[in-house]
C-alpha positions as CSV (number, residue, x, y, z in Angstrom):
1,M,3.6,-2.4,33.4
2,K,6.7,-4.4,31.9
3,I,4.8,-6.2,29.2
4,A,3.4,-2.8,28.0
5,F,7.0,-1.4,27.9
6,W,8.3,-4.0,25.9
7,L,5.2,-4.0,23.5
8,Y,5.6,-0.1,22.9
9,F,9.2,-0.7,22.4
10,F,9.1,-3.4,19.8
11,M,5.9,-1.7,18.1
12,F,8.1,1.4,17.7
13,L,10.7,-0.4,15.9
14,A,8.0,-1.8,13.5
15,F,6.1,1.2,13.0
16,F,9.2,3.0,12.1
17,D,10.3,0.4,9.6
18,L,6.9,0.4,8.0
19,H,6.5,4.1,7.9
20,A,10.0,4.4,6.5
21,Q,8.4,2.9,3.2
22,Y,5.8,5.4,2.6
23,P,7.8,7.9,0.8
24,I,9.9,5.4,-1.2
25,L,7.1,2.8,-2.6
26,T,5.8,5.2,-5.2
27,P,9.0,6.6,-6.5
28,F,10.5,2.9,-6.6
29,A,7.5,1.8,-8.4
30,L,7.9,4.7,-10.9
31,S,11.6,4.1,-11.4
32,L,10.6,0.4,-12.3
33,G,8.2,1.9,-15.0
34,A,4.8,1.4,-13.3
35,T,1.9,3.7,-14.1
36,P,-0.3,5.7,-11.7
37,A,-2.9,3.1,-12.1
38,F,-0.7,0.3,-11.5
39,I,0.6,2.1,-8.3
40,G,-2.9,2.5,-7.3
41,W,-3.5,-1.3,-7.6
42,M,-0.1,-2.3,-6.0
43,M,-1.0,-0.1,-2.7
44,G,-4.6,-1.7,-3.0
45,I,-3.6,-5.3,-3.4
46,Y,-1.3,-4.9,-0.2
47,A,-4.8,-4.1,1.8
48,L,-6.7,-6.8,0.0
49,T,-4.5,-9.5,1.1
50,H,-4.9,-8.4,4.7
51,L,-8.2,-9.7,4.5
52,P,-7.4,-13.4,4.9
53,G,-4.7,-12.6,7.6
54,N,-7.5,-10.5,9.5
55,L,-9.9,-13.3,9.6
56,L,-7.1,-15.8,10.8
57,A,-5.8,-13.6,13.6
58,G,-9.1,-12.6,15.0
59,Q,-9.9,-16.5,16.0
60,G,-6.4,-17.3,16.3
61,V,-5.4,-14.4,19.1
62,D,-8.8,-15.3,21.1
63,R,-7.7,-18.9,21.1
64,H,-3.7,-18.8,21.3
65,G,-2.7,-15.5,22.3
66,S,-1.0,-12.6,20.4
67,R,2.6,-13.5,20.9
68,G,3.1,-16.0,18.3
69,Y,1.1,-14.2,15.7
70,M,3.4,-10.7,16.4
71,I,6.5,-12.8,16.0
72,F,5.5,-14.4,12.8
73,S,4.2,-11.1,11.4
74,L,7.5,-9.2,12.2
75,I,9.9,-11.9,10.8
76,G,7.8,-12.7,7.8
77,A,7.5,-8.9,6.8
78,G,11.2,-8.5,7.3
79,L,12.1,-11.5,4.7
80,V,9.7,-10.1,2.3
81,L,11.7,-6.7,2.4
82,L,14.7,-8.6,1.7
83,L,13.2,-9.9,-1.4
84,Q,12.2,-6.5,-2.4
85,A,15.6,-5.2,-2.4
86,Y,16.2,-7.5,-5.7
87,V,12.9,-6.6,-7.7
88,T,13.6,-5.4,-11.2
89,A,9.9,-5.3,-12.7
90,P,6.7,-3.8,-11.3
91,W,5.0,-7.2,-11.2
92,Q,7.6,-8.5,-9.1
93,L,6.8,-5.7,-6.7
94,L,3.1,-6.4,-6.8
95,V,3.5,-10.1,-5.6
96,L,5.9,-9.0,-2.9
97,R,3.5,-6.4,-1.7
98,S,0.5,-8.9,-1.6
99,I,2.6,-11.1,0.5
100,S,3.6,-8.4,2.9
101,G,0.0,-7.4,3.2
102,F,-0.9,-11.0,4.2
103,V,1.9,-11.4,6.8
104,L,1.4,-7.9,8.4
105,A,-2.1,-8.4,8.8
106,F,-1.7,-10.3,12.0
107,L,0.4,-7.5,13.7
108,S,-2.3,-4.8,14.6
109,P,-4.8,-7.1,16.1
110,A,-2.6,-9.0,18.1
111,C,-0.7,-5.7,19.3
112,L,-4.2,-4.2,20.4
113,A,-5.6,-7.2,21.8
114,M,-2.7,-7.8,24.0
115,L,-2.4,-4.1,25.0
116,A,-6.2,-4.3,26.1
117,S,-6.0,-7.6,27.9
118,L,-3.4,-6.0,30.2
119,T,-6.2,-4.4,32.4
120,Q,-10.0,-4.6,32.7
121,N,-10.1,-0.9,33.7
122,Q,-11.9,1.2,31.2
123,V,-9.7,4.2,31.7
124,A,-6.6,2.6,31.8
125,Q,-7.4,0.7,28.7
126,G,-8.0,4.2,27.1
127,K,-4.6,5.2,28.3
128,L,-3.0,2.1,26.8
129,M,-4.7,2.9,23.5
130,A,-3.5,6.5,23.6
131,G,0.1,5.1,24.6
132,H,-0.2,3.0,21.6
133,G,-1.1,5.9,19.1
134,V,1.9,8.2,20.6
135,V,4.3,5.2,19.9
136,H,3.0,4.8,16.4
137,T,3.1,8.6,16.0
138,L,6.7,9.1,17.4
139,A,7.7,6.5,15.2
140,S,6.0,7.9,12.1
141,V,7.5,11.3,12.9
142,V,11.0,10.6,11.9
143,S,10.7,7.5,9.9
144,P,9.5,8.8,6.5
145,A,12.2,11.5,6.6
146,A,14.6,8.9,7.5
147,G,13.5,6.3,4.9
148,A,13.8,9.1,2.0
149,F,17.5,10.2,3.3
150,L,18.3,6.6,3.3
151,V,17.4,6.1,-0.1
152,A,18.9,9.3,-1.1
153,Q,22.2,8.2,0.1
154,T,22.2,4.4,-0.6
155,G,19.6,3.6,-3.1
156,Y,16.5,1.4,-3.1
157,G,18.0,-1.9,-2.6
158,Q,20.3,-1.0,0.3
159,A,17.4,0.7,2.1
160,F,14.9,-2.2,1.7
161,R,17.9,-4.4,2.9
162,F,18.3,-2.5,6.1
163,L,14.3,-2.2,6.7
164,G,14.2,-5.8,6.4
165,W,16.9,-7.1,8.6
166,L,15.5,-4.3,11.3
167,L,12.1,-6.2,11.2
168,I,13.8,-9.6,11.7
169,A,15.9,-8.6,14.5
170,T,13.0,-6.9,15.9
171,G,11.0,-10.3,15.8
172,V,13.9,-12.5,16.9
173,I,14.2,-10.2,20.2
174,A,10.3,-10.3,20.8
175,I,10.7,-14.2,21.1
176,F,12.9,-13.4,24.5
177,M,11.1,-10.5,25.6
178,I,7.3,-10.9,25.1
179,R,5.2,-13.0,27.3
180,E,1.4,-13.4,27.4
181,P,-0.2,-11.6,30.2
182,Q,-1.7,-13.8,32.8
183,K,-5.4,-13.6,33.2
184,A,-6.6,-12.7,36.5
185,K,-8.4,-15.6,38.4
186,P,-11.8,-14.7,39.8
187,L,-12.1,-15.0,43.3
188,L,-14.2,-17.8,44.8
189,P,-17.7,-16.7,46.2
190,L,-18.4,-16.9,49.9
191,S,-21.3,-19.1,49.1
192,K,-22.2,-21.0,45.9
193,P,-24.5,-19.0,43.8
194,K,-28.0,-20.7,42.9
195,T,-27.9,-19.9,39.3
196,A,-25.0,-19.1,37.0
197,V,-25.1,-15.9,35.1
198,P,-24.1,-16.0,31.4
199,V,-21.3,-13.9,30.2
200,K,-22.8,-11.3,28.0
201,L,-20.9,-11.0,24.5
202,N,-22.1,-7.5,22.9
203,I,-22.4,-7.5,19.4
204,I,-21.2,-4.3,17.6
205,P,-23.7,-3.1,15.1
206,L,-21.9,-3.2,11.4
207,K,-22.4,0.6,10.9
208,F,-19.7,1.4,13.3
209,Y,-17.2,-0.4,10.9
210,V,-17.9,2.1,8.6
211,L,-15.9,4.5,10.5
212,P,-12.5,2.6,10.2
213,F,-13.3,2.0,6.8
214,A,-13.9,5.5,5.9
215,V,-10.8,6.8,7.6
216,S,-8.6,4.2,6.2
217,C,-10.0,4.8,2.6
218,S,-9.3,8.4,2.8
219,Q,-5.5,7.5,4.1
220,G,-5.1,5.2,1.2
221,I,-5.9,8.3,-0.9
222,L,-3.3,10.4,0.9
223,F,-0.6,7.7,0.7
224,F,-1.0,7.5,-3.1
225,E,-1.4,11.2,-4.0
226,L,1.1,12.8,-1.8
227,P,4.0,11.4,-3.2
228,L,2.8,12.3,-6.7
229,Q,2.1,15.7,-5.5
230,A,5.4,16.3,-4.2
231,G,7.3,15.3,-7.4
232,G,7.3,11.5,-7.6
233,T,10.9,10.2,-8.1
234,S,12.4,13.6,-7.9
235,G,10.6,14.7,-4.7
236,I,11.5,11.7,-2.4
237,L,13.1,13.9,0.4
238,N,9.9,16.3,0.2
239,T,7.5,13.3,0.6
240,G,9.3,12.3,3.6
241,I,9.2,15.7,5.2
242,Y,5.3,15.8,4.3
243,F,4.6,12.5,6.0
244,S,6.6,13.8,9.0
245,I,4.6,17.0,9.2
246,I,1.3,14.7,9.4
247,S,2.9,12.7,12.2
248,I,4.0,15.8,14.1
249,G,0.4,17.0,14.0
250,A,-0.8,13.9,15.4
251,L,1.6,13.8,18.2
252,V,0.3,17.2,19.5
253,T,-3.1,15.7,19.9
254,L,-2.1,12.6,21.2
255,S,-0.2,14.3,23.9
256,M,-3.3,16.0,25.2
257,L,-4.2,13.1,27.6
258,F,-7.1,15.0,28.8
259,L,-9.0,14.4,25.7
260,N,-9.4,10.7,26.9
261,R,-12.0,11.9,29.5
262,F,-14.5,12.5,26.9
263,S,-16.7,10.2,25.0
264,P,-15.0,8.0,22.4
265,Y,-18.0,8.7,20.1
266,I,-17.5,12.4,20.5
267,R,-13.9,12.5,19.9
268,G,-14.1,10.0,16.9
269,L,-16.7,11.9,15.1
270,A,-14.8,15.0,15.7
271,G,-11.7,13.8,14.4
272,I,-13.3,12.6,11.3
273,L,-14.8,16.0,10.7
274,G,-11.3,17.4,11.2
275,I,-9.8,14.8,8.8
276,A,-12.6,15.7,6.1
277,L,-12.2,19.4,6.2
278,S,-8.4,19.1,5.7
279,F,-8.7,17.1,2.7
280,F,-11.2,19.8,1.5
281,A,-8.6,22.2,2.0
282,L,-5.8,20.0,0.0
283,A,-8.5,19.9,-2.8
284,A,-9.8,23.1,-2.9
285,L,-8.1,25.9,-0.9
286,D,-4.9,26.5,-2.6
287,F,-4.1,29.5,-0.4
288,I,-3.7,27.6,2.6
289,P,0.2,26.2,2.7
290,L,0.4,22.7,2.2
291,P,2.3,22.1,5.2
292,V,-0.5,23.6,7.4
293,S,-3.3,21.4,5.7
294,L,-0.9,18.4,6.3
295,F,-0.7,19.4,9.9
296,A,-4.2,19.9,10.6
297,L,-4.8,16.4,9.2
298,G,-2.3,15.0,11.5
299,M,-3.9,16.6,14.4
300,A,-7.3,15.2,13.4
301,K,-5.9,11.8,12.9
302,G,-4.4,12.0,16.4
303,V,-7.8,12.2,17.9
304,T,-9.4,9.7,15.7
305,F,-7.6,6.4,15.8
306,P,-7.5,6.2,19.6
307,A,-11.0,7.1,19.8
308,I,-12.1,4.5,17.5
309,A,-10.1,1.8,19.2
310,S,-11.7,3.0,22.6
311,M,-15.2,2.9,21.0
312,F,-14.9,-0.7,20.0
313,I,-13.4,-1.8,23.3
314,E,-16.6,-0.1,24.8
315,L,-18.8,-1.7,22.3
316,S,-17.7,-5.1,22.9
317,G,-17.7,-5.0,26.4
318,G,-14.1,-5.9,26.7
319,K,-15.0,-9.6,25.3
320,R,-13.2,-11.4,22.5
321,L,-11.1,-8.3,21.6
322,G,-9.1,-10.5,19.0
323,T,-12.0,-10.9,16.9
324,V,-13.3,-7.3,17.7
325,F,-9.7,-5.9,16.6
326,S,-9.6,-8.1,13.6
327,L,-13.0,-7.2,12.3
328,Q,-11.8,-3.5,12.8
329,S,-8.5,-4.2,10.7
330,I,-10.6,-5.9,8.0
331,A,-12.9,-2.5,7.8
332,M,-9.6,-0.7,7.5
333,S,-8.0,-3.3,4.8
334,V,-11.0,-2.7,2.8
335,G,-10.9,0.9,2.9
336,S,-7.0,0.8,2.2
337,F,-7.7,-1.3,-1.0
338,V,-10.6,0.9,-2.3
339,G,-8.9,4.3,-1.7
340,P,-5.6,3.8,-3.7
341,I,-7.2,2.2,-6.7
342,A,-10.1,5.0,-6.7
343,A,-7.3,7.7,-6.4
344,G,-5.4,6.1,-9.4
345,M,-8.5,6.2,-11.6
346,L,-9.4,9.8,-10.7
347,H,-5.6,11.4,-10.6
348,N,-5.7,12.4,-14.2
349,S,-9.0,14.1,-14.1
350,H,-10.2,15.0,-10.7
351,S,-8.4,15.6,-7.4
352,P,-8.6,12.3,-5.3
353,Y,-8.5,14.5,-2.1
354,F,-12.0,15.7,-2.8
355,L,-13.2,12.2,-2.9
356,A,-12.0,11.5,0.4
357,F,-13.6,14.5,1.6
358,L,-17.1,13.6,0.3
359,L,-16.7,10.1,1.9
360,L,-15.9,11.3,5.3
361,M,-18.6,13.8,5.3
362,T,-21.2,11.0,4.3
363,V,-20.1,8.8,7.0
364,L,-20.8,11.7,9.6
365,L,-24.3,12.2,8.0
366,F,-25.1,8.4,8.8
367,I,-23.5,7.9,12.2
368,P,-24.7,10.7,14.6
369,P,-22.9,10.9,17.8
370,R,-24.3,9.3,21.1
371,K,-23.3,8.7,24.6
372,S,-21.1,6.0,25.9
373,A,-22.7,3.1,27.1
374,T,-20.9,2.8,30.2
375,T,-19.5,5.3,32.6
376,P,-15.8,5.5,32.7
377,V,-13.9,4.9,36.1
378,P,-12.4,8.2,37.6
379,P,-8.7,8.5,37.4
380,A,-8.5,8.2,41.4
381,A,-9.6,4.6,40.9
382,V,-6.8,3.6,38.6
383,G,-4.1,1.8,40.4
384,P,-0.5,2.4,40.1
385,N,0.0,-0.6,38.0
386,H,-2.2,1.1,35.2
387,L,-0.6,4.3,35.1
């Protein structure tokens, strides 16, 4: 589909830009004189300011569509990055990161809701979610190493300016290329029904939102700890390579399209178990090389994130997807807020990786696997426009 192609293209550029900052931010904050605890709060406040944006995005996307929120998010984040190039003190970076967290909160719910609205077929929706994961992962494979190399060659200021203009250009092009998908009109019945059948809106149990919270919290711990483990300001290139290894691992499992045939509950919980075991290896199994543990963690991520998205589509019955993905993003924002702050507090005394392991294993104990509520349509029933 044409809309899906342009969505994937713009998401690739946006994700490339955002992931290129992962190996840069912690060394940049250290160069400004920030302490590890301050860096944890800096990363956490970015996630905290996601919350009001997620709340506004949920209702806004359902009422007004995704396009305007996507464009606002891309251009706004680009402008913040341009200002970030002129930061000279840690508190300035904290303020700009909090603003960036708010404007970028609209991007993920808007993109996911538009993708899911392109078709009503569950198998096709699963493929679109997997495609979103593939695009995300392809961008994150090269962007951390590219961002680290850019800083090594040009410095922090020039790198932030380049990334800022890239986001702004992406948002401007999206104005002309992204259109809201037309909703399919229902066929008129041959005879007037005697009674109208109300549309059922499924309410997702709150316990399922613990899944994205826990996964996001563990990722926040990883984003805090890995740059410091790689050497801080002197290990920017190593940090970029490590993040790229994680993304390559995710790309491997995202390419296994046959996994979409299995229940999203089973896939999601199996992926979370893989992430937990990878964190345990990072915390306690020193004989396993770091790249091997990171690659395994990436493979588990490649299973988990598309599965959680498909799970929420299924649980919601395909209705009010803007609100559904907004609530999912809120859970992830809270996790991203808690993760780096907890890691910053534990960094000097205990391994934050072990905290991530305990959190993920606890979640698995409280949310057992279950069968899907609906039966997926076989691939043969999917039309050519859905592939």
